[in-house]
C-alpha positions in Angstrom: 85.3 105.2 177.3 87.8 102.9 179.0 85.1 101.7 181.4 82.8 100.8 178.5 85.5 98.8 176.8 86.3 97.0 180.1 82.6 96.2 180.6 82.3 95.0 177.0 85.3 92.6 177.5 83.8 91.3 180.8 80.4 90.7 179.1 82.0 88.9 176.2 84.1 86.7 178.5 80.9 85.9 180.5 79.0 84.9 177.3 82.0 82.8 176.2 82.1 81.1 179.6 78.3 80.3 179.5 78.5 79.0 175.9 81.4 76.8 176.9 79.5 75.3 179.8 76.5 74.6 177.7 78.6 73.0 174.9 80.3 70.8 177.5 76.9 69.7 178.8 75.9 68.5 175.4 79.1 66.6 175.0 78.6 64.9 178.3 75.0 63.9 177.4 76.2 62.7 174.0 78.7 60.5 175.7 76.1 59.2 178.0 73.8 58.2 175.1 76.7 56.4 173.3 77.6 54.7 176.6 74.0 53.3 176.9 74.3 51.8 173.5 77.8 50.4 174.2 76.5 48.8 177.4 73.5 47.3 175.6 75.7 45.9 172.8 78.0 44.2 175.4 75.1 42.9 177.5 73.2 41.3 174.6 76.2 40.3 172.5 75.7 36.6 173.0 71.9 36.8 173.4 69.9 34.7 170.9 68.7 36.6 167.9 65.5 34.7 167.5 63.5 37.8 168.6 63.7 40.4 165.8 63.5 43.4 168.2 64.5 43.9 171.8 63.5 47.2 173.6 65.4 48.5 176.5 64.1 51.4 178.5 66.5 53.1 180.9 64.8 56.5 181.6 65.4 58.9 180.0 66.7 56.7 177.3 64.9 54.1 175.1 66.8 51.9 172.6 65.8 49.2 170.2 68.1 46.3 169.4 67.4 44.8 165.9 69.0 41.8 164.3 71.6 42.5 161.7 71.0 41.2 158.1 73.5 38.4 158.6 71.7 37.3 161.8 74.9 37.3 163.9 74.6 40.6 165.7 72.2 43.1 167.1 72.2 46.7 166.1 71.3 49.1 168.9 69.6 52.3 168.0 68.9 55.2 170.4 65.3 56.0 169.6 65.2 59.7 170.8 68.7 61.1 171.2 68.8 64.5 172.7 72.3 65.5 171.3 73.9 65.4 167.9 74.1 63.1 166.1 70.4 62.6 166.5 70.8 59.1 164.9 73.0 56.9 167.1 73.3 53.2 166.2 75.9 50.7 167.3 77.4 48.7 165.5 76.9 50.3 162.1 75.5 47.2 160.4 72.6 46.8 158.0 69.4 45.3 159.3 65.8 44.8 158.3 62.5 45.3 160.1 59.0 44.0 159.4 56.0 46.4 159.5 55.1 44.7 162.8 58.6 45.3 164.2 58.3 49.0 163.3 54.9 49.2 164.9 56.2 47.6 168.1 59.0 50.1 168.4 56.7 53.1 167.7 54.2 51.9 170.4 56.9 51.3 173.0 58.9 54.5 173.0 59.1 58.1 171.6 61.0 58.0 168.3 62.7 61.1 166.8 61.9 62.0 163.2 65.5 61.1 162.1 65.3 57.7 163.7 61.8 57.1 162.3 63.1 57.8 158.8 66.1 55.5 159.4 63.9 52.7 160.7 61.4 53.1 157.9 64.2 52.8 155.3 64.9 49.3 156.6 61.3 47.9 156.6 61.2 45.0 154.2 64.9 45.1 153.2 65.8 41.8 151.5 68.1 39.4 153.3 71.4 38.8 151.6 71.6 35.7 149.5 
């Protein structure tokens, strides 16, 4: 009986250890995805906003930079995040897309369902005024 209890404890510790490793792996990947967006925001911070959409492919990542509603910033969106949250955008500003912009993004990169819904909700949004 004592051997069974010891074996059970060892198995539970092993399972806990494996789960901890896998959870840590997700956290590292999530940080990597956020890091990609932060780098893009810094790189394109002073870039002209005359192009409505910029696409940046850094395998395995693909991100879209769309002009904010006020026209002074670019919102970067990870198009197919692999870790939660599945919708990652930086900075958290409002933006608008045309139907053509949406089509360009969908042709260029895989887009998760969560991101597709987010992007679609901004197609044709009116400019402030």
